[in-house]
mmCIF file as Biopython writes it, N, C-alpha, C and O atoms, coordinates in Angstrom:
data_model
#
loop_
_atom_site.group_PDB
_atom_site.id
_atom_site.type_symbol
_atom_site.label_atom_id
_atom_site.label_alt_id
_atom_site.label_comp_id
_atom_site.label_asym_id
_atom_site.label_entity_id
_atom_site.label_seq_id
_atom_site.pdbx_PDB_ins_code
_atom_site.Cartn_x
_atom_site.Cartn_y
_atom_site.Cartn_z
_atom_site.occupancy
_atom_site.B_iso_or_equiv
_atom_site.auth_seq_id
_atom_site.auth_asym_id
_atom_site.pdbx_PDB_model_num
ATOM 1   N N  . MET A ? 1  ? -37.062 100.438 259.698 1.0 0.0 1  A 1 
ATOM 2   C CA . MET A ? 1  ? -38.691 99.838  259.949 1.0 0.0 1  A 1 
ATOM 3   C C  . MET A ? 1  ? -39.240 101.409 259.262 1.0 0.0 1  A 1 
ATOM 4   O O  . MET A ? 1  ? -39.002 102.592 259.508 1.0 0.0 1  A 1 
ATOM 5   N N  . THR A ? 2  ? -40.041 100.704 258.339 1.0 0.0 2  A 1 
ATOM 6   C CA . THR A ? 2  ? -41.239 101.935 258.002 1.0 0.0 2  A 1 
ATOM 7   C C  . THR A ? 2  ? -42.500 101.409 258.211 1.0 0.0 2  A 1 
ATOM 8   O O  . THR A ? 2  ? -42.744 100.239 257.919 1.0 0.0 2  A 1 
ATOM 9   N N  . GLU A ? 3  ? -43.576 102.376 258.829 1.0 0.0 3  A 1 
ATOM 10  C CA . GLU A ? 3  ? -44.893 102.128 259.021 1.0 0.0 3  A 1 
ATOM 11  C C  . GLU A ? 3  ? -45.695 103.104 258.608 1.0 0.0 3  A 1 
ATOM 12  O O  . GLU A ? 3  ? -45.365 104.270 258.825 1.0 0.0 3  A 1 
ATOM 13  N N  . ILE A ? 4  ? -46.885 102.801 257.942 1.0 0.0 4  A 1 
ATOM 14  C CA . ILE A ? 4  ? -47.830 103.762 257.279 1.0 0.0 4  A 1 
ATOM 15  C C  . ILE A ? 4  ? -49.105 103.296 257.469 1.0 0.0 4  A 1 
ATOM 16  O O  . ILE A ? 4  ? -49.079 102.084 257.681 1.0 0.0 4  A 1 
ATOM 17  N N  . VAL A ? 5  ? -50.132 103.728 257.480 1.0 0.0 5  A 1 
ATOM 18  C CA . VAL A ? 5  ? -51.317 103.402 257.616 1.0 0.0 5  A 1 
ATOM 19  C C  . VAL A ? 5  ? -52.322 103.622 256.150 1.0 0.0 5  A 1 
ATOM 20  O O  . VAL A ? 5  ? -52.402 104.760 255.687 1.0 0.0 5  A 1 
ATOM 21  N N  . LEU A ? 6  ? -52.830 102.831 255.686 1.0 0.0 6  A 1 
ATOM 22  C CA . LEU A ? 6  ? -53.429 102.642 254.297 1.0 0.0 6  A 1 
ATOM 23  C C  . LEU A ? 6  ? -55.066 102.529 254.351 1.0 0.0 6  A 1 
ATOM 24  O O  . LEU A ? 6  ? -55.510 102.113 255.421 1.0 0.0 6  A 1 
ATOM 25  N N  . ASP A ? 7  ? -55.866 102.800 253.487 1.0 0.0 7  A 1 
ATOM 26  C CA . ASP A ? 7  ? -57.074 102.848 253.110 1.0 0.0 7  A 1 
ATOM 27  C C  . ASP A ? 7  ? -57.203 101.438 252.587 1.0 0.0 7  A 1 
ATOM 28  O O  . ASP A ? 7  ? -56.560 101.158 251.575 1.0 0.0 7  A 1 
ATOM 29  N N  . THR A ? 8  ? -57.929 100.553 253.134 1.0 0.0 8  A 1 
ATOM 30  C CA . THR A ? 8  ? -58.140 99.130  252.533 1.0 0.0 8  A 1 
ATOM 31  C C  . THR A ? 8  ? -58.391 99.111  250.908 1.0 0.0 8  A 1 
ATOM 32  O O  . THR A ? 8  ? -57.840 98.412  250.058 1.0 0.0 8  A 1 
ATOM 33  N N  . SER A ? 9  ? -59.452 100.159 250.759 1.0 0.0 9  A 1 
ATOM 34  C CA . SER A ? 9  ? -59.731 100.077 249.337 1.0 0.0 9  A 1 
ATOM 35  C C  . SER A ? 9  ? -58.561 100.431 248.149 1.0 0.0 9  A 1 
ATOM 36  O O  . SER A ? 9  ? -58.717 100.127 246.966 1.0 0.0 9  A 1 
ATOM 37  N N  . THR A ? 10 ? -57.476 101.063 248.634 1.0 0.0 10 A 1 
ATOM 38  C CA . THR A ? 10 ? -56.050 101.247 247.936 1.0 0.0 10 A 1 
ATOM 39  C C  . THR A ? 10 ? -55.499 99.713  247.525 1.0 0.0 10 A 1 
ATOM 40  O O  . THR A ? 10 ? -54.818 99.495  246.522 1.0 0.0 10 A 1 
ATOM 41  N N  . LEU A ? 11 ? -55.888 98.780  248.410 1.0 0.0 11 A 1 
ATOM 42  C CA . LEU A ? 11 ? -55.199 97.189  248.319 1.0 0.0 11 A 1 
ATOM 43  C C  . LEU A ? 11 ? -55.374 96.703  247.164 1.0 0.0 11 A 1 
ATOM 44  O O  . LEU A ? 11 ? -56.324 97.193  246.554 1.0 0.0 11 A 1 
ATOM 45  N N  . PRO A ? 12 ? -54.761 95.866  246.612 1.0 0.0 12 A 1 
ATOM 46  C CA . PRO A ? 12 ? -55.181 94.663  245.308 1.0 0.0 12 A 1 
ATOM 47  C C  . PRO A ? 12 ? -56.323 94.166  245.911 1.0 0.0 12 A 1 
ATOM 48  O O  . PRO A ? 12 ? -56.466 94.192  247.133 1.0 0.0 12 A 1 
ATOM 49  N N  . GLU A ? 13 ? -57.377 93.590  244.933 1.0 0.0 13 A 1 
ATOM 50  C CA . GLU A ? 13 ? -58.597 92.831  245.462 1.0 0.0 13 A 1 
ATOM 51  C C  . GLU A ? 13 ? -58.686 91.548  246.227 1.0 0.0 13 A 1 
ATOM 52  O O  . GLU A ? 13 ? -59.638 91.143  246.893 1.0 0.0 13 A 1 
ATOM 53  N N  . PRO A ? 14 ? -57.380 90.908  245.988 1.0 0.0 14 A 1 
ATOM 54  C CA . PRO A ? 14 ? -57.270 89.634  246.685 1.0 0.0 14 A 1 
ATOM 55  C C  . PRO A ? 14 ? -56.885 90.135  248.361 1.0 0.0 14 A 1 
ATOM 56  O O  . PRO A ? 14 ? -57.175 89.372  249.281 1.0 0.0 14 A 1 
ATOM 57  N N  . LEU A ? 15 ? -56.404 91.097  248.558 1.0 0.0 15 A 1 
ATOM 58  C CA . LEU A ? 15 ? -56.008 91.629  249.743 1.0 0.0 15 A 1 
ATOM 59  C C  . LEU A ? 15 ? -57.328 92.234  250.425 1.0 0.0 15 A 1 
ATOM 60  O O  . LEU A ? 15 ? -57.667 91.895  251.559 1.0 0.0 15 A 1 
ATOM 61  N N  . PHE A ? 16 ? -57.962 93.048  249.742 1.0 0.0 16 A 1 
ATOM 62  C CA . PHE A ? 16 ? -58.886 93.667  250.068 1.0 0.0 16 A 1 
ATOM 63  C C  . PHE A ? 16 ? -60.012 92.896  250.481 1.0 0.0 16 A 1 
ATOM 64  O O  . PHE A ? 16 ? -60.742 93.292  251.390 1.0 0.0 16 A 1 
ATOM 65  N N  . ARG A ? 17 ? -60.208 91.801  249.866 1.0 0.0 17 A 1 
ATOM 66  C CA . ARG A ? 17 ? -61.440 90.864  250.383 1.0 0.0 17 A 1 
ATOM 67  C C  . ARG A ? 17 ? -61.061 90.143  251.633 1.0 0.0 17 A 1 
ATOM 68  O O  . ARG A ? 17 ? -62.001 89.694  252.288 1.0 0.0 17 A 1 
ATOM 69  N N  . LEU A ? 18 ? -59.709 89.931  252.132 1.0 0.0 18 A 1 
ATOM 70  C CA . LEU A ? 18 ? -59.224 89.452  253.325 1.0 0.0 18 A 1 
ATOM 71  C C  . LEU A ? 18 ? -59.549 89.985  254.404 1.0 0.0 18 A 1 
ATOM 72  O O  . LEU A ? 18 ? -59.901 89.379  255.416 1.0 0.0 18 A 1 
ATOM 73  N N  . ILE A ? 19 ? -59.415 91.657  254.215 1.0 0.0 19 A 1 
ATOM 74  C CA . ILE A ? 19 ? -59.157 92.335  255.417 1.0 0.0 19 A 1 
ATOM 75  C C  . ILE A ? 19 ? -60.590 93.088  255.591 1.0 0.0 19 A 1 
ATOM 76  O O  . ILE A ? 19 ? -61.100 93.815  254.739 1.0 0.0 19 A 1 
ATOM 77  N N  . ARG A ? 20 ? -61.125 92.778  256.833 1.0 0.0 20 A 1 
ATOM 78  C CA . ARG A ? 20 ? -62.537 93.615  256.898 1.0 0.0 20 A 1 
ATOM 79  C C  . ARG A ? 20 ? -62.559 95.046  257.759 1.0 0.0 20 A 1 
ATOM 80  O O  . ARG A ? 20 ? -63.555 95.466  258.348 1.0 0.0 20 A 1 
ATOM 81  N N  . THR A ? 21 ? -61.477 95.597  257.720 1.0 0.0 21 A 1 
ATOM 82  C CA . THR A ? 21 ? -61.580 97.001  258.115 1.0 0.0 21 A 1 
ATOM 83  C C  . THR A ? 21 ? -61.345 97.994  257.436 1.0 0.0 21 A 1 
ATOM 84  O O  . THR A ? 21 ? -60.578 97.706  256.517 1.0 0.0 21 A 1 
ATOM 85  N N  . GLU A ? 22 ? -61.756 99.448  257.450 1.0 0.0 22 A 1 
ATOM 86  C CA . GLU A ? 22 ? -61.367 100.544 256.873 1.0 0.0 22 A 1 
ATOM 87  C C  . GLU A ? 22 ? -59.959 100.863 256.385 1.0 0.0 22 A 1 
ATOM 88  O O  . GLU A ? 22 ? -59.608 101.304 255.290 1.0 0.0 22 A 1 
ATOM 89  N N  . LYS A ? 23 ? -59.185 100.515 257.527 1.0 0.0 23 A 1 
ATOM 90  C CA . LYS A ? 23 ? -57.578 100.817 257.380 1.0 0.0 23 A 1 
ATOM 91  C C  . LYS A ? 23 ? -56.816 99.781  257.613 1.0 0.0 23 A 1 
ATOM 92  O O  . LYS A ? 23 ? -57.323 98.729  258.000 1.0 0.0 23 A 1 
ATOM 93  N N  . VAL A ? 24 ? -55.570 99.896  257.431 1.0 0.0 24 A 1 
ATOM 94  C CA . VAL A ? 24 ? -54.700 98.613  257.540 1.0 0.0 24 A 1 
ATOM 95  C C  . VAL A ? 24 ? -53.351 99.384  257.796 1.0 0.0 24 A 1 
ATOM 96  O O  . VAL A ? 24 ? -53.082 100.359 257.094 1.0 0.0 24 A 1 
ATOM 97  N N  . LYS A ? 25 ? -52.530 98.976  258.753 1.0 0.0 25 A 1 
ATOM 98  C CA . LYS A ? 25 ? -51.269 99.238  259.063 1.0 0.0 25 A 1 
ATOM 99  C C  . LYS A ? 25 ? -50.310 98.543  258.262 1.0 0.0 25 A 1 
ATOM 100 O O  . LYS A ? 25 ? -50.375 97.314  258.234 1.0 0.0 25 A 1 
ATOM 101 N N  . VAL A ? 26 ? -49.440 99.136  257.612 1.0 0.0 26 A 1 
ATOM 102 C CA . VAL A ? 26 ? -48.407 98.583  256.694 1.0 0.0 26 A 1 
ATOM 103 C C  . VAL A ? 26 ? -46.955 98.800  257.326 1.0 0.0 26 A 1 
ATOM 104 O O  . VAL A ? 26 ? -46.546 99.950  257.484 1.0 0.0 26 A 1 
ATOM 105 N N  . ARG A ? 27 ? -46.209 97.747  257.674 1.0 0.0 27 A 1 
ATOM 106 C CA . ARG A ? 27 ? -44.946 97.884  258.470 1.0 0.0 27 A 1 
ATOM 107 C C  . ARG A ? 27 ? -44.037 97.063  257.680 1.0 0.0 27 A 1 
ATOM 108 O O  . ARG A ? 27 ? -44.378 95.914  257.399 1.0 0.0 27 A 1 
ATOM 109 N N  . GLU A ? 28 ? -42.652 97.639  257.201 1.0 0.0 28 A 1 
ATOM 110 C CA . GLU A ? 28 ? -41.841 96.955  256.572 1.0 0.0 28 A 1 
ATOM 111 C C  . GLU A ? 28 ? -40.546 96.943  257.341 1.0 0.0 28 A 1 
ATOM 112 O O  . GLU A ? 28 ? -40.028 98.006  257.685 1.0 0.0 28 A 1 
ATOM 113 N N  . THR A ? 29 ? -39.945 95.645  257.654 1.0 0.0 29 A 1 
ATOM 114 C CA . THR A ? 29 ? -38.820 95.468  258.488 1.0 0.0 29 A 1 
ATOM 115 C C  . THR A ? 29 ? -38.090 94.356  257.734 1.0 0.0 29 A 1 
ATOM 116 O O  . THR A ? 29 ? -38.512 93.272  257.332 1.0 0.0 29 A 1 
ATOM 117 N N  . ASP A ? 30 ? -36.798 94.956  257.647 1.0 0.0 30 A 1 
ATOM 118 C CA . ASP A ? 30 ? -35.618 93.900  256.811 1.0 0.0 30 A 1 
ATOM 119 C C  . ASP A ? 30 ? -36.444 93.171  255.668 1.0 0.0 30 A 1 
ATOM 120 O O  . ASP A ? 30 ? -36.334 91.949  255.566 1.0 0.0 30 A 1 
ATOM 121 N N  . GLY A ? 31 ? -37.164 93.790  254.915 1.0 0.0 31 A 1 
ATOM 122 C CA . GLY A ? 31 ? -37.608 93.216  253.614 1.0 0.0 31 A 1 
ATOM 123 C C  . GLY A ? 31 ? -38.857 92.449  253.766 1.0 0.0 31 A 1 
ATOM 124 O O  . GLY A ? 31 ? -39.437 91.993  252.780 1.0 0.0 31 A 1 
ATOM 125 N N  . GLU A ? 32 ? -39.350 92.270  255.140 1.0 0.0 32 A 1 
ATOM 126 C CA . GLU A ? 32 ? -40.870 91.738  255.170 1.0 0.0 32 A 1 
ATOM 127 C C  . GLU A ? 32 ? -41.644 92.876  255.573 1.0 0.0 32 A 1 
ATOM 128 O O  . GLU A ? 32 ? -41.362 93.863  256.251 1.0 0.0 32 A 1 
ATOM 129 N N  . VAL A ? 33 ? -43.006 92.384  254.811 1.0 0.0 33 A 1 
ATOM 130 C CA . VAL A ? 33 ? -44.196 93.339  254.795 1.0 0.0 33 A 1 
ATOM 131 C C  . VAL A ? 33 ? -45.191 93.067  255.755 1.0 0.0 33 A 1 
ATOM 132 O O  . VAL A ? 33 ? -45.483 91.877  255.645 1.0 0.0 33 A 1 
ATOM 133 N N  . LEU A ? 34 ? -45.762 93.533  256.525 1.0 0.0 34 A 1 
ATOM 134 C CA . LEU A ? 34 ? -46.874 92.794  257.478 1.0 0.0 34 A 1 
ATOM 135 C C  . LEU A ? 34 ? -47.772 93.882  257.509 1.0 0.0 34 A 1 
ATOM 136 O O  . LEU A ? 34 ? -47.489 95.017  257.892 1.0 0.0 34 A 1 
ATOM 137 N N  . LEU A ? 35 ? -49.011 93.441  257.033 1.0 0.0 35 A 1 
ATOM 138 C CA . LEU A ? 35 ? -50.284 94.119  257.061 1.0 0.0 35 A 1 
ATOM 139 C C  . LEU A ? 35 ? -51.263 93.578  258.364 1.0 0.0 35 A 1 
ATOM 140 O O  . LEU A ? 35 ? -51.668 92.431  258.550 1.0 0.0 35 A 1 
ATOM 141 N N  . THR A ? 36 ? -51.452 94.549  259.030 1.0 0.0 36 A 1 
ATOM 142 C CA . THR A ? 36 ? -52.266 94.816  260.459 1.0 0.0 36 A 1 
ATOM 143 C C  . THR A ? 36 ? -53.515 95.342  260.311 1.0 0.0 36 A 1 
ATOM 144 O O  . THR A ? 36 ? -53.448 96.571  260.283 1.0 0.0 36 A 1 
ATOM 145 N N  . PRO A ? 37 ? -54.671 94.908  260.199 1.0 0.0 37 A 1 
ATOM 146 C CA . PRO A ? 37 ? -56.127 95.432  260.049 1.0 0.0 37 A 1 
ATOM 147 C C  . PRO A ? 37 ? -56.134 96.447  261.535 1.0 0.0 37 A 1 
ATOM 148 O O  . PRO A ? 37 ? -55.808 95.932  262.604 1.0 0.0 37 A 1 
ATOM 149 N N  . ILE A ? 38 ? -56.422 97.491  261.478 1.0 0.0 38 A 1 
ATOM 150 C CA . ILE A ? 38 ? -56.658 98.527  262.549 1.0 0.0 38 A 1 
ATOM 151 C C  . ILE A ? 38 ? -58.388 98.613  262.727 1.0 0.0 38 A 1 
ATOM 152 O O  . ILE A ? 38 ? -59.302 98.942  261.969 1.0 0.0 38 A 1 
ATOM 153 N N  . THR A ? 39 ? -58.321 98.205  263.935 1.0 0.0 39 A 1 
ATOM 154 C CA . THR A ? 39 ? -60.010 98.111  264.486 1.0 0.0 39 A 1 
ATOM 155 C C  . THR A ? 39 ? -60.089 99.203  265.631 1.0 0.0 39 A 1 
ATOM 156 O O  . THR A ? 39 ? -61.174 99.686  265.953 1.0 0.0 39 A 1 
ATOM 157 N N  . ASP A ? 40 ? -58.876 99.582  266.244 1.0 0.0 40 A 1 
ATOM 158 C CA . ASP A ? 40 ? -59.268 100.572 267.353 1.0 0.0 40 A 1 
ATOM 159 C C  . ASP A ? 40 ? -59.091 101.930 266.884 1.0 0.0 40 A 1 
ATOM 160 O O  . ASP A ? 40 ? -58.073 102.134 266.222 1.0 0.0 40 A 1 
ATOM 161 N N  . VAL A ? 41 ? -59.850 102.866 267.087 1.0 0.0 41 A 1 
ATOM 162 C CA . VAL A ? 41 ? -59.782 103.989 266.451 1.0 0.0 41 A 1 
ATOM 163 C C  . VAL A ? 41 ? -58.703 104.924 266.804 1.0 0.0 41 A 1 
ATOM 164 O O  . VAL A ? 41 ? -58.363 105.830 266.043 1.0 0.0 41 A 1 
ATOM 165 N N  . ALA A ? 42 ? -58.183 104.722 267.909 1.0 0.0 42 A 1 
ATOM 166 C CA . ALA A ? 42 ? -56.832 105.318 268.691 1.0 0.0 42 A 1 
ATOM 167 C C  . ALA A ? 42 ? -55.602 104.751 267.863 1.0 0.0 42 A 1 
ATOM 168 O O  . ALA A ? 42 ? -54.476 105.193 268.091 1.0 0.0 42 A 1 
ATOM 169 N N  . ASP A ? 43 ? -55.846 103.622 266.754 1.0 0.0 43 A 1 
ATOM 170 C CA . ASP A ? 43 ? -54.622 103.404 266.203 1.0 0.0 43 A 1 
ATOM 171 C C  . ASP A ? 43 ? -54.508 104.007 265.153 1.0 0.0 43 A 1 
ATOM 172 O O  . ASP A ? 43 ? -53.401 103.999 264.617 1.0 0.0 43 A 1 
ATOM 173 N N  . ARG A ? 44 ? -55.585 104.703 264.542 1.0 0.0 44 A 1 
ATOM 174 C CA . ARG A ? 44 ? -55.630 105.497 263.653 1.0 0.0 44 A 1 
ATOM 175 C C  . ARG A ? 44 ? -55.039 106.960 263.504 1.0 0.0 44 A 1 
ATOM 176 O O  . ARG A ? 44 ? -54.842 107.577 262.457 1.0 0.0 44 A 1 
ATOM 177 N N  . CYS A ? 45 ? -54.812 107.351 264.761 1.0 0.0 45 A 1 
ATOM 178 C CA . CYS A ? 45 ? -54.428 108.785 264.781 1.0 0.0 45 A 1 
ATOM 179 C C  . CYS A ? 45 ? -52.847 108.841 264.733 1.0 0.0 45 A 1 
ATOM 180 O O  . CYS A ? 45 ? -52.218 108.131 265.517 1.0 0.0 45 A 1 
ATOM 181 N N  . PRO A ? 46 ? -52.315 109.501 264.014 1.0 0.0 46 A 1 
ATOM 182 C CA . PRO A ? 46 ? -51.015 109.371 263.831 1.0 0.0 46 A 1 
ATOM 183 C C  . PRO A ? 46 ? -50.346 110.300 265.086 1.0 0.0 46 A 1 
ATOM 184 O O  . PRO A ? 46 ? -49.121 110.317 265.214 1.0 0.0 46 A 1 
ATOM 185 N N  . LEU A ? 47 ? -51.052 110.922 265.827 1.0 0.0 47 A 1 
ATOM 186 C CA . LEU A ? 47 ? -50.277 111.355 266.999 1.0 0.0 47 A 1 
ATOM 187 C C  . LEU A ? 47 ? -50.711 110.552 268.521 1.0 0.0 47 A 1 
ATOM 188 O O  . LEU A ? 47 ? -50.672 110.994 269.669 1.0 0.0 47 A 1 
ATOM 189 N N  . ARG A ? 48 ? -51.078 109.371 268.067 1.0 0.0 48 A 1 
ATOM 190 C CA . ARG A ? 48 ? -51.515 108.439 269.124 1.0 0.0 48 A 1 
ATOM 191 C C  . ARG A ? 48 ? -50.739 108.166 270.342 1.0 0.0 48 A 1 
ATOM 192 O O  . ARG A ? 48 ? -51.236 107.908 271.438 1.0 0.0 48 A 1 
ATOM 193 N N  . GLY A ? 49 ? -49.060 108.267 269.981 1.0 0.0 49 A 1 
ATOM 194 C CA . GLY A ? 49 ? -48.078 108.421 271.148 1.0 0.0 49 A 1 
ATOM 195 C C  . GLY A ? 49 ? -48.299 109.788 272.105 1.0 0.0 49 A 1 
ATOM 196 O O  . GLY A ? 49 ? -48.301 109.711 273.333 1.0 0.0 49 A 1 
ATOM 197 N N  . MET A ? 50 ? -48.445 110.787 271.526 1.0 0.0 50 A 1 
ATOM 198 C CA . MET A ? 50 ? -48.608 111.862 272.382 1.0 0.0 50 A 1 
ATOM 199 C C  . MET A ? 50 ? -49.946 112.219 273.239 1.0 0.0 50 A 1 
ATOM 200 O O  . MET A ? 50 ? -50.025 112.725 274.358 1.0 0.0 50 A 1 
ATOM 201 N N  . PHE A ? 51 ? -50.960 111.795 272.359 1.0 0.0 51 A 1 
ATOM 202 C CA . PHE A ? 51 ? -52.150 111.995 272.973 1.0 0.0 51 A 1 
ATOM 203 C C  . PHE A ? 51 ? -52.977 110.622 273.457 1.0 0.0 51 A 1 
ATOM 204 O O  . PHE A ? 51 ? -54.154 110.563 273.811 1.0 0.0 51 A 1 
ATOM 205 N N  . ALA A ? 52 ? -52.288 109.857 273.392 1.0 0.0 52 A 1 
ATOM 206 C CA . ALA A ? 52 ? -52.975 108.325 273.742 1.0 0.0 52 A 1 
ATOM 207 C C  . ALA A ? 52 ? -53.711 108.250 275.190 1.0 0.0 52 A 1 
ATOM 208 O O  . ALA A ? 52 ? -54.753 107.603 275.296 1.0 0.0 52 A 1 
ATOM 209 N N  . ASP A ? 53 ? -53.250 108.800 276.090 1.0 0.0 53 A 1 
ATOM 210 C CA . ASP A ? 53 ? -53.547 109.026 277.742 1.0 0.0 53 A 1 
ATOM 211 C C  . ASP A ? 53 ? -54.607 109.988 277.914 1.0 0.0 53 A 1 
ATOM 212 O O  . ASP A ? 53 ? -55.284 109.963 278.942 1.0 0.0 53 A 1 
ATOM 213 N N  . GLY A ? 54 ? -54.854 110.998 276.823 1.0 0.0 54 A 1 
ATOM 214 C CA . GLY A ? 54 ? -55.500 112.099 276.957 1.0 0.0 54 A 1 
ATOM 215 C C  . GLY A ? 54 ? -55.277 113.152 278.031 1.0 0.0 54 A 1 
ATOM 216 O O  . GLY A ? 54 ? -56.000 114.120 278.264 1.0 0.0 54 A 1 
ATOM 217 N N  . LYS A ? 55 ? -54.037 112.763 278.710 1.0 0.0 55 A 1 
ATOM 218 C CA . LYS A ? 55 ? -53.581 114.202 279.697 1.0 0.0 55 A 1 
ATOM 219 C C  . LYS A ? 55 ? -52.975 115.247 278.716 1.0 0.0 55 A 1 
ATOM 220 O O  . LYS A ? 55 ? -52.796 116.336 279.263 1.0 0.0 55 A 1 
ATOM 221 N N  . LEU A ? 56 ? -52.677 115.204 277.638 1.0 0.0 56 A 1 
ATOM 222 C CA . LEU A ? 56 ? -52.236 116.480 277.048 1.0 0.0 56 A 1 
ATOM 223 C C  . LEU A ? 56 ? -53.151 116.991 275.913 1.0 0.0 56 A 1 
ATOM 224 O O  . LEU A ? 56 ? -53.336 116.497 274.801 1.0 0.0 56 A 1 
ATOM 225 N N  . SER A ? 57 ? -53.715 118.184 276.510 1.0 0.0 57 A 1 
ATOM 226 C CA . SER A ? 57 ? -54.530 118.905 275.343 1.0 0.0 57 A 1 
ATOM 227 C C  . SER A ? 57 ? -53.921 119.637 274.308 1.0 0.0 57 A 1 
ATOM 228 O O  . SER A ? 57 ? -52.697 119.766 274.299 1.0 0.0 57 A 1 
ATOM 229 N N  . VAL A ? 58 ? -54.651 120.145 273.409 1.0 0.0 58 A 1 
ATOM 230 C CA . VAL A ? 58 ? -54.046 121.151 272.621 1.0 0.0 58 A 1 
ATOM 231 C C  . VAL A ? 58 ? -53.607 122.290 273.087 1.0 0.0 58 A 1 
ATOM 232 O O  . VAL A ? 58 ? -52.618 122.817 272.580 1.0 0.0 58 A 1 
ATOM 233 N N  . ASP A ? 59 ? -54.242 122.827 274.080 1.0 0.0 59 A 1 
ATOM 234 C CA . ASP A ? 59 ? -53.846 123.996 274.779 1.0 0.0 59 A 1 
ATOM 235 C C  . ASP A ? 59 ? -52.696 123.833 275.495 1.0 0.0 59 A 1 
ATOM 236 O O  . ASP A ? 59 ? -51.880 124.753 275.555 1.0 0.0 59 A 1 
ATOM 237 N N  . ARG A ? 60 ? -52.449 122.403 276.252 1.0 0.0 60 A 1 
ATOM 238 C CA . ARG A ? 60 ? -51.658 122.298 277.089 1.0 0.0 60 A 1 
ATOM 239 C C  . ARG A ? 60 ? -50.263 122.325 276.177 1.0 0.0 60 A 1 
ATOM 240 O O  . ARG A ? 60 ? -49.312 123.057 276.449 1.0 0.0 60 A 1 
ATOM 241 N N  . PHE A ? 61 ? -50.304 121.389 275.032 1.0 0.0 61 A 1 
ATOM 242 C CA . PHE A ? 61 ? -49.271 121.400 274.272 1.0 0.0 61 A 1 
ATOM 243 C C  . PHE A ? 61 ? -48.852 122.935 273.317 1.0 0.0 61 A 1 
ATOM 244 O O  . PHE A ? 61 ? -47.709 123.215 272.958 1.0 0.0 61 A 1 
ATOM 245 N N  . LEU A ? 62 ? -49.767 123.556 273.118 1.0 0.0 62 A 1 
ATOM 246 C CA . LEU A ? 62 ? -49.160 124.740 272.799 1.0 0.0 62 A 1 
ATOM 247 C C  . LEU A ? 62 ? -48.568 125.656 273.849 1.0 0.0 62 A 1 
ATOM 248 O O  . LEU A ? 62 ? -47.608 126.336 273.489 1.0 0.0 62 A 1 
ATOM 249 N N  . ALA A ? 63 ? -48.983 125.768 275.046 1.0 0.0 63 A 1 
ATOM 250 C CA . ALA A ? 63 ? -48.314 126.428 276.095 1.0 0.0 63 A 1 
ATOM 251 C C  . ALA A ? 63 ? -47.046 125.952 276.356 1.0 0.0 63 A 1 
ATOM 252 O O  . ALA A ? 63 ? -46.157 126.766 276.605 1.0 0.0 63 A 1 
ATOM 253 N N  . ASN A ? 64 ? -46.763 124.498 276.336 1.0 0.0 64 A 1 
ATOM 254 C CA . ASN A ? 64 ? -45.411 123.877 276.297 1.0 0.0 64 A 1 
ATOM 255 C C  . ASN A ? 64 ? -44.507 124.172 275.002 1.0 0.0 64 A 1 
ATOM 256 O O  . ASN A ? 64 ? -43.294 124.024 275.149 1.0 0.0 64 A 1 
ATOM 257 N N  . LYS A ? 65 ? -44.951 124.544 273.849 1.0 0.0 65 A 1 
ATOM 258 C CA . LYS A ? 65 ? -44.278 125.195 272.955 1.0 0.0 65 A 1 
ATOM 259 C C  . LYS A ? 65 ? -43.870 126.624 272.979 1.0 0.0 65 A 1 
ATOM 260 O O  . LYS A ? 65 ? -43.031 127.172 272.264 1.0 0.0 65 A 1 
ATOM 261 N N  . GLN A ? 66 ? -44.599 127.134 273.915 1.0 0.0 66 A 1 
ATOM 262 C CA . GLN A ? 66 ? -44.417 128.373 273.881 1.0 0.0 66 A 1 
ATOM 263 C C  . GLN A ? 66 ? -43.284 128.684 274.971 1.0 0.0 66 A 1 
ATOM 264 O O  . GLN A ? 66 ? -42.508 129.632 274.852 1.0 0.0 66 A 1 
ATOM 265 N N  . VAL A ? 67 ? -43.269 127.819 276.006 1.0 0.0 67 A 1 
ATOM 266 C CA . VAL A ? 67 ? -42.122 127.812 277.017 1.0 0.0 67 A 1 
ATOM 267 C C  . VAL A ? 67 ? -40.945 127.726 276.375 1.0 0.0 67 A 1 
ATOM 268 O O  . VAL A ? 67 ? -39.987 128.486 276.514 1.0 0.0 67 A 1 
ATOM 269 N N  . GLU A ? 68 ? -41.069 126.361 275.347 1.0 0.0 68 A 1 
ATOM 270 C CA . GLU A ? 68 ? -39.844 126.107 274.769 1.0 0.0 68 A 1 
ATOM 271 C C  . GLU A ? 68 ? -38.999 127.010 273.874 1.0 0.0 68 A 1 
ATOM 272 O O  . GLU A ? 68 ? -37.773 127.061 273.775 1.0 0.0 68 A 1 
ATOM 273 N N  . LYS A ? 69 ? -40.025 127.771 273.189 1.0 0.0 69 A 1 
ATOM 274 C CA . LYS A ? 69 ? -39.416 128.746 272.574 1.0 0.0 69 A 1 
ATOM 275 C C  . LYS A ? 69 ? -38.915 130.140 273.403 1.0 0.0 69 A 1 
ATOM 276 O O  . LYS A ? 69 ? -38.076 130.938 272.984 1.0 0.0 69 A 1 
ATOM 277 N N  . GLU A ? 70 ? -39.562 130.214 274.536 1.0 0.0 70 A 1 
ATOM 278 C CA . GLU A ? 70 ? -38.803 131.190 275.055 1.0 0.0 70 A 1 
ATOM 279 C C  . GLU A ? 70 ? -37.498 130.992 275.936 1.0 0.0 70 A 1 
ATOM 280 O O  . GLU A ? 70 ? -36.717 131.882 276.269 1.0 0.0 70 A 1 
ATOM 281 N N  . LEU A ? 71 ? -37.422 129.624 276.248 1.0 0.0 71 A 1 
ATOM 282 C CA . LEU A ? 71 ? -36.208 129.208 276.787 1.0 0.0 71 A 1 
ATOM 283 C C  . LEU A ? 71 ? -35.038 129.083 275.821 1.0 0.0 71 A 1 
ATOM 284 O O  . LEU A ? 71 ? -33.880 129.072 276.236 1.0 0.0 71 A 1 
ATOM 285 N N  . GLU A ? 72 ? -35.398 128.973 274.310 1.0 0.0 72 A 1 
ATOM 286 C CA . GLU A ? 72 ? -34.239 128.814 273.388 1.0 0.0 72 A 1 
ATOM 287 C C  . GLU A ? 72 ? -33.703 130.210 273.197 1.0 0.0 72 A 1 
ATOM 288 O O  . GLU A ? 72 ? -32.597 130.353 272.676 1.0 0.0 72 A 1 
ATOM 289 N N  . ARG A ? 73 ? -34.487 131.351 273.622 1.0 0.0 73 A 1 
ATOM 290 C CA . ARG A ? 73 ? -33.890 132.690 273.472 1.0 0.0 73 A 1 
ATOM 291 C C  . ARG A ? 73 ? -32.823 133.074 274.254 1.0 0.0 73 A 1 
ATOM 292 O O  . ARG A ? 73 ? -32.331 134.194 274.122 1.0 0.0 73 A 1 
#
């Protein structure tokens, strides 16, 4: 499965007229291509899985990475 987010202005004109959002999620699975209009701002963030609940700040993430580095030594 492949998934990417595209700007709708890059789509061919017939598709561009059908989709009323700025971004569209394109998912390819087993030869099928599914276009999903993105209406939620959180869906546009490529890190949404990590930051979706807002509990992991950048500072906390960097602190966790530092701890991981120290543990690897």
